[in-house]
N, C-alpha and C positions, 0 to 999 in steps of 0.2 A: 661686744658680740653681735648686738643688733646691727651695728654699722657693717660688720663683716657680711651678714646675710643680705643686707641691702645691696652691698657691692656685688655679691654673687648673683642676685636677682637682676641687677642692672646689666651685668655681663651676659647672662643667659638671654635676656630680652634683646640685647644688642646683637648677639650671635644670630638669634632667630630672625631679627630684622634684616641683618646683613645677608643671610641666606635667601630670605624672601626677595631682597633686592636683586639677587642673581637670576631670578626668574624673568625671562623676557615676557613682555606683553604679547598677546596673540598677534597683534599687528607687527611688532618687531620681529617675531619669529617667522611669521608667514611671508613677510616682505611686502605686504599690502595692508591698507587699513581695514580692520575687521568690519565687515558689512559692505565692502565695495566689490567683493567677488564671493562666489560660492566656493568654499574650500572642498577639495576632494578628500575622500576618507583617509588616504594615506597621510595627508598633511595634518589632519586632526590627530591621528594616532601618533605621528611624530611630535606634535606639540605636547601631548600628554606624556610621552616618553621624556621630553625635555624637562617638564615640570617635575616628574618623578626623579630624574637624575639630579636636578638642582636642589631638591629638598627631600632626600631619601629618608630622613627621620620623620617626615610628616606625610609623605605620599607613597603609597604602594600601588604599583600598576600590575594588573593581572590579565592575561588573555584567558578567557573562559570558554572560547569556542571559535568556530569558523563558519562562514556562510557557504552556501552552495557554490558561489563564485570565488571561494578561497580567500575572502577578505577576513581579517581578524576581528573577532568580537572581544572588546576590552572593557574593563571598568577600573576605576581608581578608588582607593580608600584614602580618605583625607581626614586627619585628626591632629590632636596635639602630639608632641613627642612622647609624652608619658603614655598616652592611650595607644600609640602605635607600638610601643614596646610590649604592651599587654593585649594586643589585638585578638589573639586567639582566646585568651581568657574572657575578654569582653563578649566575644561571639558565644562561647560556651555558657556564660552567665545568662545571656539573653535566651538561649534555648532552654536552660534550666528554669528560667522565669516563666516560660510558656509550658513547661512540663514535658517538652520534647526530649530533653536529656534528663537523666535522674540526678537527684541531688538538689541542694539549696544554693542559689547564687550568692556569691560573696559581695556583689555590688550590683545595684539596680538603679544607679544614678546617671548612667550614660545612655543616651538615646541614639538610635540608628536611623538615619535619614537617607533613603535611597531615591535618587532622581534619575529618571530614564528619559532619554532624548531621542527624537526622530524615529519613532516606530513606523511612521509613514514617511517614506523617502522624500516626497516632494513637499513636506512640511519642514523645510530645510533650515529655517532660522534657528531652531532649537539646538542643533549641533554647534552652530557658531556660538550660541549663548553658553553652551557647556564649557567652552574654552574660556570665555569671559568670566564665568562663574567660579571656576576653580582658581583662576588668577586672583580674583577679588577675595575669595575665602582666605587665601594664603597671605595676601598682602594687606588686606583691610579688615578682615573679620576673624583674626586669630582668637579673640576672646570667646567666640562661639564654639570653637573646637575643643575647649577644655572638657566639656561634658557631652560632646557630639561626635559620632563617627558618621561621616558623609560618604556615601557610595555614589559615584557618578558613572553612569553608562552613557558615553557621549553620543552613541548611535546604535540603536537596536537593529536597524535595518540598513547596513552599509551598501548592500547591492542595489536597493531601490534608490537610496540617496545619490549614489554615484551615477545611476541611470539618469536621474533628474539633473544633477549638477553638470555632468558631461554634456547633456543635451543643451542646457541653458548656456553654459560657457561658450559653446560653439555656435549658438543661435542668436544671442542678444545683440542689440545695436550698441554702438558707442557714440555718444553716451546712451545709457539705457533709455528705452522708450516707455513713457508712463501711460501711453494710450492703452487701455485694457483690451482693445481690439487688435493690438499688434501681435505678431506671431510669437514673440517671446513670452506672451502670457497664455499661450495655448499649446499644451504639450501634445505630441502625437501619441497614438495608441501604443502601448497600454498605459503610458504615464509612469511616474516614478513612485507612486504611492505604495505599491506592494513589493514583496521580496522577489527573489529569482523566479519562483513558481507562481508569482502573482497572487499570493495569499496576503490577506490583511492580517498582519501580525498582531494588531491590537485586538483581534477577535480570537486569538489562538492561545491565550494564556492557559486556559483550562484544558483545551483539547491537545495541545502540544503536538500538532501534526508536522510542524516544520523544525528543522535542525536548530535554527536560531532559538526557537521557543524551548526546545528540550534542554539546550545548554544553559539558557538563562534561568529556567525554573530550577535546575539542579543547584545553582548558586543561590538563588533566592531562598530556597528552603534551607540552605545552609546557614543563612543569616536571619531571615524572618524580621525585617525592619518594623519599627513602630510607625514610620511615615513612608509613604511611597507617592511620588508625583510622576505623572506621565505628561510630558510636554508635547502639545499638538499645535496645529493651526487650522483655521476655518476660513470661510469666505472673506474676500477682501473688504466687504462692507460691514463686517461685524466688529463690535468692540471686543475688548479682552474678556475672557471668561475665567473665573476661578471659583473656588468653593465659597459657600456650600452648594452641594449638588441639588438637582431637581428631584422631585418625586417622579416615579415611585422609588422609595428606599425599600430594599428587601427587609422583611421582618426581623432578620437576624442582626441587623445593624443596631448597635447599642445606643443608648441615650448619650453616652460619652462620645462615641464616634460622631454622632450628629452635632453635638455641642462644639466639639473641637473644630469641626469644619467651619462653624461660624466664627470661632476665635481666629482661625487662620485667615478667613476672608476679611475680617476687620483689620487684621494686621497688614494685609496687602493694601487695603484701602488707605491706610495711614501713609503709605509711600506713593500710591497712585494719585491720590487727591491733590497734593501740592503741585504735581506736574500737569494737572488737568486732563489726565488720561481717562478715557471712558472705559467702563467695564460693566459686566452684568453677572449676576449670580442666580442660582435657584431656577434656572430655565434650561430646557433642552436635554442636558446631560444627566441622566438618572443613574441610580445605583441598583440595578436589578440583574441583568445578564452577567453570569459569573466569569466570563472569559475575557474581560477587559483588563487593561492595565490599572484601572482604579478599583474595580470590583473584586478581582482575584485577591489583591492584597487586603482589601476590606474584610473578606471572608477568612483571611488568615490573620486577623487581629489588628491590622494596621489602620491608619487613617489613609485611605486610598483616594487619590484625587486626579482629575484631569484639569490641565490648564490649557486654554485655547487662545491663540493669538491670531488675529486677522492676517491673511496672506495666502499660505498654501502655494500650490503650483502656479497660481495666477499672480502671486505677489511679486515674484521676480526680485530685481534690485530696487524697484520702485514702481508704483502704480497709482493712478488717479482713481480715487473711490467715487461712489455715486454722490457723495456730499461735497466733492471737489477737493478733498484733502489728499495730499501726496503721502502715501504710506511707503516708507522705505525699509530696506532690510536692516538698516541701523536702528530704526524705531523698534522693529520686532525683536531684535537682539536685546535692546535696553529693557523692554517689557519683561521678557522671559528671564533675564538676569535679575531684575528687581524682585519678581515673584519667587524665584529660586532662593535668593538670599533671605528674603522675608520668611520663607518656610523654615530655613535653618534657624533663624533667629527665634521664632515663636516656639519651635521644637526645643531649642536649648533652654528657653525660659521655663518650659514645662516638662523637663526631662523626667523628674521623679513621678509626676502624675501620669505621664504617658506610660511609664513602666508599670505603675500600679494598675492602671486600667487594662494594659496589655495582659497582665497576669490574670485578671478577672475574666477576660474574653474567653479563655480556654477552659473555663468551668462550664461543663455541658449538661448539668443535671436537669435543666429546664426544658430540654428538647423532647418533643412528643414521641417521636419514633426512636427507639433505642437500638434497633437492629434492622438491617435490610438483608433478606435472605433470597438468593437468586438461584434458579434452576434452569438448565438448558444445555445446549450444545457445548461440550468441553472447550472447543476451540474458540467460541464466543466468550466463554468465561475467561480463558487465557488472555484474550485480547483486552478485556476489561481489567484484568490483573496487571497487565503491562502499563495501562494508564494510571492505575492506583500506585504502582511502584514509582512512577515518575514524580508523583506528588507526595511520596513517602507516607501514604495512607495504609494502615495495617488492615489485614483481613484474615479470615480463617475459614474452616470448613465445618459444616453443620454436624453436631453430635446428637441433637434431639431428633425425634422421628416425625414430629409434626409442628407446624408453626401457624399461628393465626394472626390476623391483622388486616391491613388494607391490601387487597389483592389487585395488582396492576391490570391484569387482563380483563377483569370485569369492572374495574374502577369502583369497587365496592368492598364491603367487608367479606372476608373469605379465609380459607385455610389452604395449606399445602403440605403434603407428605414429603419429607426431606430424605436425602441420602448423604453419604459422606462426600459426595462429589459437589454438593451445593455450596455456593460461596456465601459467607456471612461477613457483612461490613457493619460494624457497630459504631455508635457515636460516643462510646465511653473511652475516647482517646482525644489527645489535644486537638486534632483537626476535625473534631466532631461537627462543628458548624459548617465547615466546607463540605463534609459528607452530606449533611442535610441539604445544602444548596444544590449539590450535584445529583442527589438521588431522590429528592422529595417528589411525590407524584404530581403535585400541582403547586407551583410557586404562588404565594399570596400576592395579589396586586393591590396597592393602595391608589393607583391611578392607571387608567387604561391607555393613556397617551405615553408611550415609551419610545426609546431611541433604538431598540433592537428587538430581537425575538424574545418571546415571553415563555417559551417551553424548551426544555433540553434534557429532561429526565433520563439519566443513563440507562436504567433498566429498559426503557422503550428504545433508546438509541442502539442498544446492543442486542435487542431481541430476546431478553431473558424473562421468564416467568418469575415474578417477584412478589413477596409479601413484606410489607413494612410493619414491624411489630412494635407495640408500645412496651413490650418487655424485652429485657436483654436476653438474646438467644445464645446458648452455649455453643462454643466453637473451639476447634483445635487448630494448630498451625501446621499440621502434617500436610505435606504436598504429595499429591497422588501422581507420581512420576510413572509414565508408561514407556516401556522399551519396545522399539520397533524390531520385530523378528526379521532376520535376513530372509530373502526370498529363495525359495527352492524352485526347481524347474516345474512348470505347470502349463496347462493349455492357455491360461490367461490369468489376469489379475484385475480386481475390482476395487475402486475407491469410492467411499461415500461422497456425497455432494451436499454440504450444508453451510459452508462458511468461506470467508476470504482465504483461509489457509488452503482449502481445497482448490480455490481459483488460482492461487499462486502456483500450486502443484501442476495444474493443467497448463498454465503458461510455460512453466519450465519444460514440461514434456514436449509441447509443440515447438518451442524455440530450439529444442534438441532434436527436432525432426522425428519424434516418436509419434506414431499414429495412434489415435485414441477414438474410441466409440462412446456413445451414450445412449441410454434407453428411454424410449417414450412410454413404456409400460413397465410396471414392477415385475421382477422375475425372482425365482428362488432356486438356489442350488445348495445342496449339502446342509440344509437347515438354516441357511442365511437368506434373508429377503433383502433385495436391493431396490430401493425406491427410484422413482423417475429422476433422471439426470445423473445417475451414477456413472463414474468414469470406468470404461472397460478397455483394458490394454491386452491385446491378443498377440501371441507369438507369431501367428501366421501373417499378421499385418506388418510385422517389423523385422522381416528376414533381411532387410537391407542394412541392419545394424549388427555389426559383429559383437559377439558376447552380449547379446541383448539382455539376458537376465541379470548379468553383472552390472551393466550400465543402468538398468532400471532400478536395481537394488541400491546403487550409489545415490541416485536421485531421490529415491524414497527415504533413505536414511538421512540425507542432508536436509530434506524438507520435513523430517519427523512425521512422515505420512504413512499410516498403516494401510496395507493392502491385503485383501483376502484372495487367496489362490482359488481358481476354479480348474477342475481337471477334465472338463468336457464342455462341448458346445451344446449339449442336450440339457435343458433346464428341467428341474422338478416341476416348476410352474412356469408356463408360457410367459414370455417368448424365449426361443432359442437364440443362440448367437448369430445365426444366419437370417433371422427375421428382419423384415423391413422396419420393425419397431426399434431396432438397434442400428443406429446410423453412425457412419464415420464423421468425425468433426472435421470439416474443411477448414484448414488453417486460414484464418481471415487476414486480409490485408486492409488495415484500418487507416483512414484519413480523418482529419479533424479540421474544422474551419477556425481560423484565428483572424486577428486584425479588425479593421473598422466594422462596426456593427455588432461585433461579438462582445459579450460581457467578459472583461479581462479576468474577473474573479471566477466566473464559471469555467472559462477556458483554462485558467491556472489550476483549478481544482482537478479538472479532468486530465490535464497534462501531468500533474503530480501523481495522480492515481495510476496512470500507465507506467510512468518511469520509476516511481518509488514504492508502489504497493503491488500492482499486478505484475510489473516488470515484463511488459509486452510492448513490442514496437508500435509506434503510431507516427504517422506523417502529418505535420501541420501544413495547411494550405492557407495562404493569405486570401481573405475574401475578395480583394481587388484582383487576384489572379484567377478567380473561379472560371471566368469565361474562356481562359486559355488552357485550363487544366484538362488532361486526358483522364477522365474518371474511370476508364476501363482498367486502369492500373490498380484499382481498389474495389473491394466488394462491400465495405462498410464505410459510411460517411457519418461523422458525428457533428451535429450542430449544437454547440453549447448554448446556453441561454443568450439571447440577443435579438437584434432587429435585423432581419435579412431581406427586407423588402427591396433594397437597392441591389444586392447581389442576385436575388431571385426575382428579377424583373421578368417580363414575359419570356424573353429568350433564355434566361437563366433557369426559370422554372421548367420550361420545355426540355431543356438539356437534362435537368435532374430527373424529370419523370421518365424520359426515354431510358436513362441509365437504370432507374428502378425497375421498369418493365422488363429490362433485359436481365434482371437478377440482382441488382444492387439493393442494399439495405441502408436506410436513413434512420438514425437515432436522434430525435429532436427533444431537447430538454427545456423545460420551463418556458420562458418567454419566446423561445424559438417556435413554439406551437402557434403563435399568432400569425406566423407567415402562411400557415396552411388552413387555419380555421375559416370555414365558409368559402374556400376557394374551389373552383371547378376541378373535379377529379379527385377531391378528398372528402371523406365522410366526417371530418372533424367539424363540430359546430359548438358555438358558445351556448351555455345554458341560459335560458330565458330568465330574467330577473326584473320584474316590473318595478320601476321606481316612480314615485309620485313627485315629479319635478316641481309641480306647482306648490305643494306643501313645503318642499325643501327651500324654495325661494322665500318663504315666510319665516324661516328660522332667523332669529336675531343674529346680526353680524358677529357679535362677540361670542356666540355659542356655536358658530358653524364648524370650527375645528373639532370641538368635542363631539358635535353631532355627526361629523363625517366618520368618526370611529365606528359607527354602526356598520359601515361597509368594509371595515378593515379586518384582516387576519394578520396578527403580528407574531408570526412564528408559533403556531399552535399545533398540538398533536391530536390526530384523529384516528379512530379505529376504522379499518377498511376491510372489505370482503375480497378474498383472493381466489381466483380460479387456478389452483395449484396443479391442474392437469396441463396447463399451457407451459411450453418450454421456458418462457420468461420467468415463471414462478417456481421452477424446480428448486427444491431445497427449502421451500417455505410451507407453512401450514395454511389453513384457510382464513387466518386473520393476520393482519399486518398493521402496525401502528406507523403512520406516516407523519412526517414533519411538513406542514403546509405553510408556505412563506407568504402567501398573498391570497386575495379573494377571487382571482380569476377562475372561472369554473367552466368546464366543457361537458356537453351532454354525452351520455353513453353512446357508443358507436352503433349505428344501425347495421353496418356491415363491418366485418372484422371481429376482433376479440377484445372484450372488456376484461383485461387481466386482473386489475385491481380497481375497485370502485367504492364510492360511498353510496349507501342505499337511501331509502326514504327516511329512515331514522338516522339522523346525523349524530354521531357519538364523539363529542370533543372530550378528551380526557385531561388536557393540560394546556395552559396558555390562554391568551385573549383572542376572541373572535366576536365581532359585532353581530348584533341580531339579524341585520339584513344580509350580511355575508353568510351567516349560517343557513339562511333560507336558500341562498343560491347554490349551496353545496349538495342539496338533495339530488339523489340519483346522478351523481357526477363522476366523471372519469378520473382515475389516478394514473394507471398505466394501461396502454392499449396498443394493439397492432392492427394495421390495415394493409391488406395485400395490394400490391401495385404490379399487375402482370406476374412475372416470375419473382419479383422482388417484393419489398414491403417497406412500410414506414412504422417505426416504433414511437409512440407518443409517451413521453415521461413528463406528466404534468408537474410532478414534484421532483425536485432535484435531489437525488439520493447521495450525491457527492458534495453537497453544500458544506463548506468548511471542513470536510473530511472527517466529521465526527459521528455521523449517523451510520454507524457501522453495520447495522442490520439491513440497510437498504442497498448496500453496495453489490450484493449478489444479483439483484434484479438487473443492474447495469451489465454485469459480466454475462449473465444469461442472454441478454439482448445481443451481445457481441457474438457469442459462440454457439448458442443453441437456437435462437429464433430464426425460423425460415432457413435452417442450415442446409 
């Protein structure tokens, strides 16, 4: 009988080996040696289809989404035949182990390893390595698959990757040129790093502003792996980087997560050392900001890691480094393949321990704050609920009448009377640690030198009054649904103005040629008071539209927008409908600068805002064409963050000022303000900040990087004062919490309007800001408007569209477009 089983085992192994032999190598399938060309996305997809077709019992391919440019988003599940037969059971067991699904898992000996490639499109070696990795897993590493399910996403960002690959394939020399100054090592604007809308998808895991992120997060939360690796590239002169990560580690990260990063690093070293490959660990890449491909999984219980290979957009097929070494694409593929296989190996060896610690991670008894209770505009609460739904985080509505704890608006202990409309998010659920990371008032920093922003607290980002309670706050799951009553014939209709939902409604009205007014002073009718900025839609303005009430009713219903009817133009409290304080909104024709000098990320965020959020038309103008453009075709010009000194030289600036004086409006964002600060004809000036350069020169060389942090603001949140009587601040209270991305500071305007500013008492509520940078923020501008003849320029020191997650700031930008100097 033993001989019989031996025969069966030999036969099964032989069959598996034979099937594996049917898989073509990437080079055989592609028709060129891997690493001698950059593969286009469709070729990569075709290779994964080939592998899945050749070994259907061990590989399952799934399309989980589609990019904005209609490229498929795919991932492959790879494991043993036995595991693949039970793939759904393995997934459910994993979620039961985390407490996400009810019940006890039947098996916790299988580890799930998810490897993501090419989130940055021009870090293109990793997608090539993904093909090599799946091939080697199936032909050389079958033993690792017995207790491992490997999920491979070969390209998170196909649009950016093809932008880079197509450019490089049509640009490169033959043979390729290793001179780093050659054109094939210098991409044109905007480069291939970002996706279609020029978002950095590696910063979008938590905010899920992009459709690629939304699709990926849906599947990620379906699987919740124990290991997640994000494959990247960095500068051409850097060695390879792998775990363990650098400080600061977020305080939520467990001792086990820290320790296993070291185990993984040592396992990689075991393979890198014999090859003489250089690498580094514990530098640069920290684990704090929660929206990365390493930190998001970490806060979801995984060992989340970034691996960085030298190369990136400048790496091309080969480049000469500063040390005289020739770095090739083949080298880069080999390094990423090695670290990927090493990751699967060490995970397989520790499968049981990984599952055990994974289970422990979701025990949340030790968290300080048990509930976060949020009060505010229902539309802002709905926007936050949509984000929570994408991450499958549970919430409810307050049932208690009062809650005490840390009050966000005062950044101190306080209390709040609650209603049944107030949102409660509690940490007594499996994803409680992620809730803490997203909602905590001020993330604890173990080191001030970080790779990204240090503040992101969602209550501030969504503009909600919040109390974090150390006690569990009772809540129910009843949803307060509101029904929009159909419109009846009236003199006119009024909508409140508080949120992006209202802004989208205005955009829909204007694009449907419905005329809309807004009020500069509050007015009252029939017991209703309408604050500044309310949208007023009058019958007499819209006689050009047949069946106007029916048309407006359809738009209001489709936008779920409540309107209050008014039966007269005579107000109970001034102004009346014919007052000069109630003005028609002139439908703006908006242009925006793109191209050289413009920050591609800032441009992309603004572009995405217009097309996907506000849904209002915008015309992009290349900075190189500015001198030839007829600006009279537009009445609003947006300058995203960037350097416009070349475009706005003497003649360009003169052209822009003439256009503004004739009635044009410029909205300048972030670094675009440098173009105007201290220039003739503009009142914008830098804040004085005296530095003692002599003493700085005496700082020891080894301490200078850390000493320079005194002048840095790395994404911190500040409380500002708002003039909410100004049109740019309609819909806001007298306080606003702004996300400040840097230490550049501008003085308050001597002429014009200081719409939002930081006063003499600088109130930082979250994030890192150096002592010298804080001094420079005293009495500084946040948002301002300066008149230029009949037109004006709007200064937005802080970018409210940054990464599209600072929801509460977006209405300032909308107001600047539609209301300011209307």
